[in-house]
N, C-alpha and C positions, 0 to 999 in steps of 0.2 A: 669379369668387373674385376678392377682393381676397389680396394675400401674405400682410396680417395674419392674414386666416384661414384663408389655406392653411396656413400654420406655426402657426396654433393650432393645428389640426385634427390635424396630425403631429405633434405635440409635446404633445397632450393638454394641452394650458393649457385652465384652469377657472378660474372666479371664485373667491378674487380676484386672481387671477391674467392677466394679460392682456399682447398681445403689441400694441406700439404703435412699431414701425418692425423693417425689413427694408431692409440697403444690404449691395450686391454690390460686389467689387472684384473687378473681373477680371485688375488686375496683378499682385494679391496670391492671387489664385483661391482666394477667401474669402468666404462667406456669414456678416453679424454681423445676430443677433435680439436683439433688444431686449425684453426681458421687466419689468414692474412690477407690481408690487403696487396692488389701487385704493386709494385713498383714504379713510378711513373704518375699514376693515378691520382685525382684530384677529390680530394674533401668539401663537402656546402655547410654553413652552418645551420643546423637543424631547424632555429625559428622560421630566421627569413627566403631558407632555400638557396642565400649567395655563396659561389665558391672564393672558399677561405683562406689565407696561406695558413701550413701546419707549425702546429705551436710546440707540442709532444705528444708523445702516446704512454698509455695507463692503460696495464693490464686487467683483463677482464674474464669472469666464468659465467655462464648460467646455464641452468640447469635444462635439459632436453628433454622429450620421452624417450623411457628407459628400451634399451634395446636388448629385445629378450628379457634376460631376467636381472642384467645389469644396468646399472644407473649412467646416463650418458649427461657427460659435462662437455659446453662448447668452452674453448679456452682462445681469446684471441687479444692481442695489444690497440687498442683503440685508440683512435688520434682526438687530438683536443683540435681545436683551429679559433684564430683569431679574427673573429669579426667585427667590423668595423664600428656597427652601429649595438653589438649584443656582447662585444668585447671573449675573453677565453669561454669556449663552451665545449663539450664533446658531442662527433660527429657521431649520425645515427649508423643504427644497420637494420638491413633487411630482415636479421630473424626474431628481433625482440622492440620492442616498447622501452623510449627513456625511463630510465636509471627502472628499469625489473629487471633482475637475477635471473627470471626466467626467458623460456625463448615463448615465444607467439603463440606455438602449436602448446604447451605445456599449460601455459596460461588459460587455454581454451581449453584441456582435456580437466583443467579443475574447476573451468566456470559449468561444465557440466555433470561435473558431480557435485558442483554446491547446490546447483537446482536440482538434486535428489537428493541429499540427505545434509545433515548439520554441517559446522565450520570446523570441531572436534573432529567429526566420523571422517571428513576425508585426510582432515592431516595424521590423522592414523592409518587412512589408507593409502597415501603418498609417503610417508614417514617424514612431516614433513611440520615444522609447528605450527602452531596454532595462530600466529603472528603473522606465518610465512603465507599460511589461506587465505586470514581475514585483508591481507597487506593486495592482497590479488583482486579479492574481488571489491576495494575501496577503488580501485584502482580501474574495475571494471565498469565501476558507479558512475565515474565521474567520466571517464570516457563515453559512457552512455548519456547521463543526460548533455554533456557535450555535443554530442549530433543530434541531439530531439529537437526536432522542426518547432518552430512557432505553434504555438499549442492553438485549434483549433475547434476547441470541444464548442457543441454549443449548451447540451445537457451534463450541466455540474452537478455533484452531489457533495457536500460538505458534514464532515462527520468527526466525533473525536474516539479515540481509544485509548486503552486506559496502558504505561508505560513501565508504572508499578502500583502496587497497593495505594492506598492514602489520598486519595484525587488528585494524582499526577498523571495525565495524558498530555498525547500532543493532539493536534491535526490533520484529518489528512481530506484533501479535495482529491475528488477522482472523476475522471468522465464517464459519465453515467454508460453511455452508446459503447463504448471500446472497452471498459471496465480495466482499465487503468488508473493508476494512482499520479496526478500529477505533481501535487505538491503534502509534503509533510513540514506542519509546525512543529514548532519546538515547545508549545504547549495551546493551552486554546484560548486565549486570550485575542481581544477585538486590535490591537496592533501589530500581531502577528497575521491574519486572515488580508488586512488592509496593505499592510507589504508588499502580499502575492497577488494582492488584485493590483497592486500599484507596477508590480513587474510584468504586467499585459501591456502590451498596445490600446490604443483605444478604438482599433478595426474590432480587439480580439473583444473587448470589456464589454463592446455593442452587439456581438457576434452570440453573445450567450442570450438561450433564450427561456433558461428555465433553475434554480438553484434549488435543489432539497436540501430538506436540512429539518432537526430539530428545534424547537424554539427557545435554544441559547442564546441568551440578550445579547451575548458578544458578538453571534454567526452574524445575528440578523442587524446590529447598526453596525457592524462592518463593511456587510456588504449594502446597507440604504448608503454610506452616506462615498460606495466606490463605484458602483454599477448602474449604468442609465435606464431608468424608470426600473426601479428593483423591486419596486412595491409591488410591479403585477408579476414578476418573476420569479419571485422568492416562493418556495411551495413548504408547508405543512404536512406530510404526510401520512396516511392511515394507519401506518407501522407505531406511530409515539401517537395519536389519539388515543388506540385504539390499550396502548398500555396503560396510559393516565387513567383510563375508566376501568380499564381491568383493574388497577391499583386502587379504585375508589369501590367496586364491588365489592373486592375485598375488604377495606377496612369496613364499611358497613357491616360484612357477615360478620367480621370479629365481633363488632361492639354488640351485635345481635345477641352473638350467639354466647357470649358470653352473660346477659340480661337473662337470656334463656334459661339457663345454663343453671343462675340463681336461684330458679323457681321451680329446677327439677325437670327441667324439658331439654329433651338430644334433639330438637329436630334438624338442626345444621351440623350434628355431630358426623365426623368423616365426610361433610361434606365442600374441604374447600378446592377442589382440583374439578371436581365436577360445574361448580359456575366460571371455570378456566378456559375447560378444553371444548372443542368446536364438537356441540354434536353431533356431527356428520361422521367424529371420528371413536363416539360412542360404543360399545357394544351393546345388543339389545339388553340387554340386562341393567346396565349403566341408564340407557334412553328412557326404561321404565322409571326408572328411581328418581330420573331428574325431573320428568314429566311434572312429578308431584310434585316434585321441590317448586316449579317454575311457576305452575297451576296454582301454587297457594299463597296465602296471605301476607307471608313472610316479606320484610321489609327490603331484604335480601332479593327474595323473588322480581322487585317494582326496580330497584337497582342494576339487573341485569337485563330487563325489560328497554328501561333507559341506554342503557349499554346497548342493545343489540337493536335498535332505534338508529342509535346515531351510525352504528356500522352499515346503515342498508342504506346513508345518506350520501353513497361516493358515486351515484350510477348516474348524474346528472350533467348535461353536454352545456345547457344554458346557467349563466353566474348567477342568473336573476331566479331564476327556479332555485337553482341551489339557495342561494342566500337566504329563500321565503322559507326551504324543508329545514332550516337549521336555524332559523330564527322560530317557528314551532319546536325544536324538540329543545333550545335553550328556555323556552315561557316552561314546558313542561321540566325541565331540569330545577329550574328557579321553585319552581313551585312542589319540588318532591317533598319536600321538608328533610331531605338527608342532607348532612351538612359535606360528606365527601363528594359525591356527586357535585351539591352546590360550587365546592371550590372548584373542582374542574370545570363546571362551567363557566365559571367566570374566566379562569385561562381561556378558555376557547371561544369566549363572548370576545376577549383581547387580541385574540390570532385569528380571526375569521377569517380576515382580509387573506393571510394564508394560505387557510383551509380552503379555501374558494379556488385560491391559483391550483393549487394540489390537482383538486377534482377536474378544474376544468381544463390544463393542459397534461390532464390523464399519467402525468408522473409518481415517485413515491424513492422513496431513500434507498428500497430493496438492493439496487445494486451495490451502495455504500457500505449497507448493513452483511452483503454477501463478503464487500473484501474485508470489514471489518473482522469476519470470522476467519477467514484467513490470513489475516495479520496474526490473529490469537493463536493459529497452527503453528506458525513462525517461531511464535516464543515458546509455545511448549517443545518444539524438537528444538528451539536451542538453549534449552534450560533460561532464560531472561537474558540478557542484554546489560553489560558494564552501563553505559550512555549511552543519552539518548539521539547523539550523533552515528551509535551501530548502531541502533536499531530505525532510526529511517534510512542506513545503507541497507538494511535485509529488505526491507518494506520496498524501495526503491528496485534492490536488484531483482527481487521475484514477483513483485508486482508494477511494475513501473512500464513495460513493455519497452523496455530499453534494448539498444545494439550495443551488446557488450561485449562483443569481442574484440580482440588486438585487431588491426588493421591488416596486416599479415593475414589472415585467416579472413574466411568466408563461411557462415554456418546456415 
């Protein structure tokens, strides 16, 4: 097989295109493949697909997969056509996406590597600039989002994740069933989430059965104003309630420990994590020590018992019985004379409707927290991001469940 025929087969070059020359430069470590369009062949507008008269041609180069250890470059004069509707535009080629300096197969290889390593690592591996690799990622995300079918998610999770320190956050909307990110907002304000809800059709909004979130007012208000019957769908999950109660128990412990130490007692010394651990995960020695603490008359022991009772109230099936159980708990918490517990009880009372929804709907923000953890891994691997646009692109790339590959490549 001649070298021209070999490269035509490797590149998938078919009529009206043909390989007209292959040149090897050993000193430069490069193979140049010349491709030409057959004379008399017609060209079409890449936008509307209508056959259009030629206008002129421009030389173009594309980086292809290496041939053995040699860099492979495709070279061709590409016609520009004059479309009646779209004016003078560059005709498309079968081996590359419009506007790209790389063949579709090369971009697919880079996409595969980006799934496994950071942009910087891939740029070193492929001997390309960071911007070139990032450009391939950005095109892949744009391509994937344009192919995404209409969202039909029924179980939604809304959470925020830190872009950088000093309370700079982005909003993450995820499909709880598929474990994919549907939307990355530039902040965690009400307007941003409302805009995303507004991008959905009426049928899509009505199809949503639950929206799991924390008690951030902006998320709550945006959902109440945008989703039909949202007051029955918003769910404040167990994770965040446990977090608030755990913090309250720790505040009680710190206050009591300070008071005891001033009197010369060290009952609570070194016990911080005893009150935070799940007793089932403790060693035998830890369990014996903690049993003595929790059965004592310490205020911290009472606060811990109140927290544990709250954590046992998530097994109900009926909203009526669940409400009764929580109302009894609220009565005890308010009468506890423990200010941190009373403050959390006030918060829970105000958001009890959403807690009851979470219990009855049997949903939590666990999947969203899992996505948040994976986003943190992406940040660490990339050593941070220059701006929120690149941060959002990375999230969509890794967690969006998108079809990222060029049209000419099947994965």
